[in-house]
Each structure stands twice: as C-alpha cells, then as structure tokens.
mmCIF file of the N, C-alpha and C atoms, coordinates in Angstrom:
data_MODEL
# 
_entry.id   MODEL 
# 
loop_
_atom_site.group_PDB 
_atom_site.id 
_atom_site.type_symbol 
_atom_site.label_atom_id 
_atom_site.label_alt_id 
_atom_site.label_comp_id 
_atom_site.label_asym_id 
_atom_site.label_entity_id 
_atom_site.label_seq_id 
_atom_site.pdbx_PDB_ins_code 
_atom_site.Cartn_x 
_atom_site.Cartn_y 
_atom_site.Cartn_z 
_atom_site.occupancy 
_atom_site.B_iso_or_equiv 
_atom_site.pdbx_formal_charge 
_atom_site.auth_seq_id 
_atom_site.auth_comp_id 
_atom_site.auth_asym_id 
_atom_site.auth_atom_id 
_atom_site.pdbx_PDB_model_num 
ATOM 1  N N  . MET A 1 1  ? 165.191 106.468 80.717 1.00 0.00 ? 1  MET A N  1 
ATOM 2  C CA . MET A 1 1  ? 165.216 107.900 80.424 1.00 0.00 ? 1  MET A CA 1 
ATOM 3  C C  . MET A 1 1  ? 163.677 107.984 79.990 1.00 0.00 ? 1  MET A C  1 
ATOM 4  N N  . THR A 1 2  ? 162.386 107.227 79.212 1.00 0.00 ? 2  THR A N  1 
ATOM 5  C CA . THR A 1 2  ? 161.713 107.544 78.751 1.00 0.00 ? 2  THR A CA 1 
ATOM 6  C C  . THR A 1 2  ? 160.409 108.602 79.855 1.00 0.00 ? 2  THR A C  1 
ATOM 7  N N  . LEU A 1 3  ? 160.781 108.089 81.201 1.00 0.00 ? 3  LEU A N  1 
ATOM 8  C CA . LEU A 1 3  ? 159.998 108.594 82.266 1.00 0.00 ? 3  LEU A CA 1 
ATOM 9  C C  . LEU A 1 3  ? 160.226 109.830 82.508 1.00 0.00 ? 3  LEU A C  1 
ATOM 10 N N  . ILE A 1 4  ? 161.675 109.772 82.724 1.00 0.00 ? 4  ILE A N  1 
ATOM 11 C CA . ILE A 1 4  ? 162.489 111.336 82.565 1.00 0.00 ? 4  ILE A CA 1 
ATOM 12 C C  . ILE A 1 4  ? 161.888 112.601 81.607 1.00 0.00 ? 4  ILE A C  1 
ATOM 13 N N  . ILE A 1 5  ? 161.896 112.114 79.852 1.00 0.00 ? 5  ILE A N  1 
ATOM 14 C CA . ILE A 1 5  ? 161.886 112.595 79.364 1.00 0.00 ? 5  ILE A CA 1 
ATOM 15 C C  . ILE A 1 5  ? 160.338 113.508 79.305 1.00 0.00 ? 5  ILE A C  1 
ATOM 16 N N  . LYS A 1 6  ? 159.276 112.775 80.057 1.00 0.00 ? 6  LYS A N  1 
ATOM 17 C CA . LYS A 1 6  ? 157.584 113.242 80.452 1.00 0.00 ? 6  LYS A CA 1 
ATOM 18 C C  . LYS A 1 6  ? 157.861 113.678 81.389 1.00 0.00 ? 6  LYS A C  1 
ATOM 19 N N  . LYS A 1 7  ? 158.262 113.843 82.269 1.00 0.00 ? 7  LYS A N  1 
ATOM 20 C CA . LYS A 1 7  ? 158.688 114.147 83.273 1.00 0.00 ? 7  LYS A CA 1 
ATOM 21 C C  . LYS A 1 7  ? 159.087 115.954 83.282 1.00 0.00 ? 7  LYS A C  1 
ATOM 22 N N  . VAL A 1 8  ? 159.786 115.499 82.088 1.00 0.00 ? 8  VAL A N  1 
ATOM 23 C CA . VAL A 1 8  ? 160.259 117.103 81.607 1.00 0.00 ? 8  VAL A CA 1 
ATOM 24 C C  . VAL A 1 8  ? 159.396 117.508 80.552 1.00 0.00 ? 8  VAL A C  1 
ATOM 25 N N  . GLU A 1 9  ? 158.800 116.912 80.082 1.00 0.00 ? 9  GLU A N  1 
ATOM 26 C CA . GLU A 1 9  ? 157.249 117.248 79.261 1.00 0.00 ? 9  GLU A CA 1 
ATOM 27 C C  . GLU A 1 9  ? 156.654 118.222 80.317 1.00 0.00 ? 9  GLU A C  1 
ATOM 28 N N  . LYS A 1 10 ? 156.169 117.482 80.804 1.00 0.00 ? 10 LYS A N  1 
ATOM 29 C CA . LYS A 1 10 ? 155.450 118.105 82.189 1.00 0.00 ? 10 LYS A CA 1 
ATOM 30 C C  . LYS A 1 10 ? 155.627 119.117 82.719 1.00 0.00 ? 10 LYS A C  1 
ATOM 31 N N  . ASN A 1 11 ? 156.678 119.291 83.236 1.00 0.00 ? 11 ASN A N  1 
ATOM 32 C CA . ASN A 1 11 ? 157.181 120.300 84.289 1.00 0.00 ? 11 ASN A CA 1 
ATOM 33 C C  . ASN A 1 11 ? 157.132 121.750 82.266 1.00 0.00 ? 11 ASN A C  1 
ATOM 34 N N  . LEU A 1 12 ? 157.571 121.751 81.509 1.00 0.00 ? 12 LEU A N  1 
ATOM 35 C CA . LEU A 1 12 ? 157.922 122.461 80.819 1.00 0.00 ? 12 LEU A CA 1 
ATOM 36 C C  . LEU A 1 12 ? 156.173 122.837 80.020 1.00 0.00 ? 12 LEU A C  1 
ATOM 37 N N  . GLY A 1 13 ? 155.215 122.358 80.112 1.00 0.00 ? 13 GLY A N  1 
ATOM 38 C CA . GLY A 1 13 ? 154.140 122.473 79.850 1.00 0.00 ? 13 GLY A CA 1 
ATOM 39 C C  . GLY A 1 13 ? 153.777 123.506 81.034 1.00 0.00 ? 13 GLY A C  1 
ATOM 40 N N  . LYS A 1 14 ? 153.742 123.404 82.327 1.00 0.00 ? 14 LYS A N  1 
ATOM 41 C CA . LYS A 1 14 ? 153.420 124.135 83.739 1.00 0.00 ? 14 LYS A CA 1 
ATOM 42 C C  . LYS A 1 14 ? 154.182 124.951 83.424 1.00 0.00 ? 14 LYS A C  1 
ATOM 43 N N  . VAL A 1 15 ? 155.351 125.372 83.096 1.00 0.00 ? 15 VAL A N  1 
ATOM 44 C CA . VAL A 1 15 ? 156.385 126.415 82.646 1.00 0.00 ? 15 VAL A CA 1 
ATOM 45 C C  . VAL A 1 15 ? 155.888 127.252 81.895 1.00 0.00 ? 15 VAL A C  1 
ATOM 46 N N  . THR A 1 16 ? 155.346 126.907 80.536 1.00 0.00 ? 16 THR A N  1 
ATOM 47 C CA . THR A 1 16 ? 154.582 127.587 79.248 1.00 0.00 ? 16 THR A CA 1 
ATOM 48 C C  . THR A 1 16 ? 153.422 128.006 79.938 1.00 0.00 ? 16 THR A C  1 
ATOM 49 N N  . ILE A 1 17 ? 152.621 127.432 80.595 1.00 0.00 ? 17 ILE A N  1 
ATOM 50 C CA . ILE A 1 17 ? 151.227 127.913 81.288 1.00 0.00 ? 17 ILE A CA 1 
ATOM 51 C C  . ILE A 1 17 ? 151.496 129.161 81.861 1.00 0.00 ? 17 ILE A C  1 
ATOM 52 N N  . LEU A 1 18 ? 152.734 129.001 82.859 1.00 0.00 ? 18 LEU A N  1 
ATOM 53 C CA . LEU A 1 18 ? 152.681 130.307 83.456 1.00 0.00 ? 18 LEU A CA 1 
ATOM 54 C C  . LEU A 1 18 ? 153.400 131.227 83.260 1.00 0.00 ? 18 LEU A C  1 
ATOM 55 N N  . VAL A 1 19 ? 153.839 131.466 81.678 1.00 0.00 ? 19 VAL A N  1 
ATOM 56 C CA . VAL A 1 19 ? 154.783 132.534 81.257 1.00 0.00 ? 19 VAL A CA 1 
ATOM 57 C C  . VAL A 1 19 ? 153.587 133.253 80.705 1.00 0.00 ? 19 VAL A C  1 
ATOM 58 N N  . ILE A 1 20 ? 152.711 132.404 80.189 1.00 0.00 ? 20 ILE A N  1 
ATOM 59 C CA . ILE A 1 20 ? 151.426 132.888 78.925 1.00 0.00 ? 20 ILE A CA 1 
ATOM 60 C C  . ILE A 1 20 ? 150.651 133.776 79.971 1.00 0.00 ? 20 ILE A C  1 
ATOM 61 N N  . TYR A 1 21 ? 150.181 133.131 81.085 1.00 0.00 ? 21 TYR A N  1 
ATOM 62 C CA . TYR A 1 21 ? 149.309 133.673 82.493 1.00 0.00 ? 21 TYR A CA 1 
ATOM 63 C C  . TYR A 1 21 ? 150.397 135.424 82.958 1.00 0.00 ? 21 TYR A C  1 
ATOM 64 N N  . SER A 1 22 ? 151.797 135.175 82.755 1.00 0.00 ? 22 SER A N  1 
ATOM 65 C CA . SER A 1 22 ? 152.298 136.281 83.138 1.00 0.00 ? 22 SER A CA 1 
ATOM 66 C C  . SER A 1 22 ? 152.091 137.576 82.230 1.00 0.00 ? 22 SER A C  1 
ATOM 67 N N  . LEU A 1 23 ? 152.822 136.839 81.030 1.00 0.00 ? 23 LEU A N  1 
ATOM 68 C CA . LEU A 1 23 ? 152.212 137.842 79.723 1.00 0.00 ? 23 LEU A CA 1 
ATOM 69 C C  . LEU A 1 23 ? 151.034 138.457 79.795 1.00 0.00 ? 23 LEU A C  1 
ATOM 70 N N  . VAL A 1 24 ? 149.761 137.904 79.863 1.00 0.00 ? 24 VAL A N  1 
ATOM 71 C CA . VAL A 1 24 ? 148.562 137.943 79.906 1.00 0.00 ? 24 VAL A CA 1 
ATOM 72 C C  . VAL A 1 24 ? 148.265 139.093 80.700 1.00 0.00 ? 24 VAL A C  1 
ATOM 73 N N  . ILE A 1 25 ? 148.698 138.930 82.292 1.00 0.00 ? 25 ILE A N  1 
ATOM 74 C CA . ILE A 1 25 ? 148.562 139.910 83.178 1.00 0.00 ? 25 ILE A CA 1 
ATOM 75 C C  . ILE A 1 25 ? 149.266 141.119 83.052 1.00 0.00 ? 25 ILE A C  1 
ATOM 76 N N  . PHE A 1 26 ? 150.670 141.081 82.677 1.00 0.00 ? 26 PHE A N  1 
ATOM 77 C CA . PHE A 1 26 ? 151.075 141.840 82.282 1.00 0.00 ? 26 PHE A CA 1 
ATOM 78 C C  . PHE A 1 26 ? 150.829 142.898 81.003 1.00 0.00 ? 26 PHE A C  1 
ATOM 79 N N  . PHE A 1 27 ? 149.857 142.251 80.383 1.00 0.00 ? 27 PHE A N  1 
ATOM 80 C CA . PHE A 1 27 ? 149.899 143.001 79.031 1.00 0.00 ? 27 PHE A CA 1 
ATOM 81 C C  . PHE A 1 27 ? 148.203 144.102 79.798 1.00 0.00 ? 27 PHE A C  1 
ATOM 82 N N  . PHE A 1 28 ? 147.696 143.719 80.515 1.00 0.00 ? 28 PHE A N  1 
ATOM 83 C CA . PHE A 1 28 ? 146.416 144.106 81.135 1.00 0.00 ? 28 PHE A CA 1 
ATOM 84 C C  . PHE A 1 28 ? 146.794 145.334 82.255 1.00 0.00 ? 28 PHE A C  1 
ATOM 85 N N  . LEU A 1 29 ? 147.814 145.008 82.552 1.00 0.00 ? 29 LEU A N  1 
ATOM 86 C CA . LEU A 1 29 ? 148.387 145.891 83.598 1.00 0.00 ? 29 LEU A CA 1 
ATOM 87 C C  . LEU A 1 29 ? 149.037 147.348 82.902 1.00 0.00 ? 29 LEU A C  1 
ATOM 88 N N  . VAL A 1 30 ? 149.280 146.871 81.553 1.00 0.00 ? 30 VAL A N  1 
ATOM 89 C CA . VAL A 1 30 ? 150.075 148.188 80.590 1.00 0.00 ? 30 VAL A CA 1 
ATOM 90 C C  . VAL A 1 30 ? 148.909 149.030 80.767 1.00 0.00 ? 30 VAL A C  1 
ATOM 91 N N  . ASN A 1 31 ? 147.753 148.107 79.949 1.00 0.00 ? 31 ASN A N  1 
ATOM 92 C CA . ASN A 1 31 ? 146.541 148.661 79.004 1.00 0.00 ? 31 ASN A CA 1 
ATOM 93 C C  . ASN A 1 31 ? 146.114 149.537 80.510 1.00 0.00 ? 31 ASN A C  1 
ATOM 94 N N  . GLY A 1 32 ? 145.831 149.047 81.221 1.00 0.00 ? 32 GLY A N  1 
ATOM 95 C CA . GLY A 1 32 ? 144.753 149.587 82.531 1.00 0.00 ? 32 GLY A CA 1 
ATOM 96 C C  . GLY A 1 32 ? 145.918 151.283 82.622 1.00 0.00 ? 32 GLY A C  1 
ATOM 97 N N  . GLU A 1 33 ? 146.861 151.431 82.583 1.00 0.00 ? 33 GLU A N  1 
ATOM 98 C CA . GLU A 1 33 ? 147.154 152.411 83.383 1.00 0.00 ? 33 GLU A CA 1 
ATOM 99 C C  . GLU A 1 33 ? 147.438 153.582 82.212 1.00 0.00 ? 33 GLU A C  1 
# 
C-alpha cells in the first residue's frame, strides 16, 4: 500500500507541474495578443 501511495504522489506532482506550466503559457498567450 505504501508503494502505491508513493507512486500516486509522484504522478500527482507531475500533473501539478504540467497544469502550472499550461496556466503560465495560457496567461502569456492571452497577454501577448
């Protein structure tokens, strides 16, 4: 069970980073126009 939790935490971390990058890129695109 502990290993599964650790894997989930790692995946959530990757997803969070991708979401933040997407928001930043979207923010710059909106301000750029």
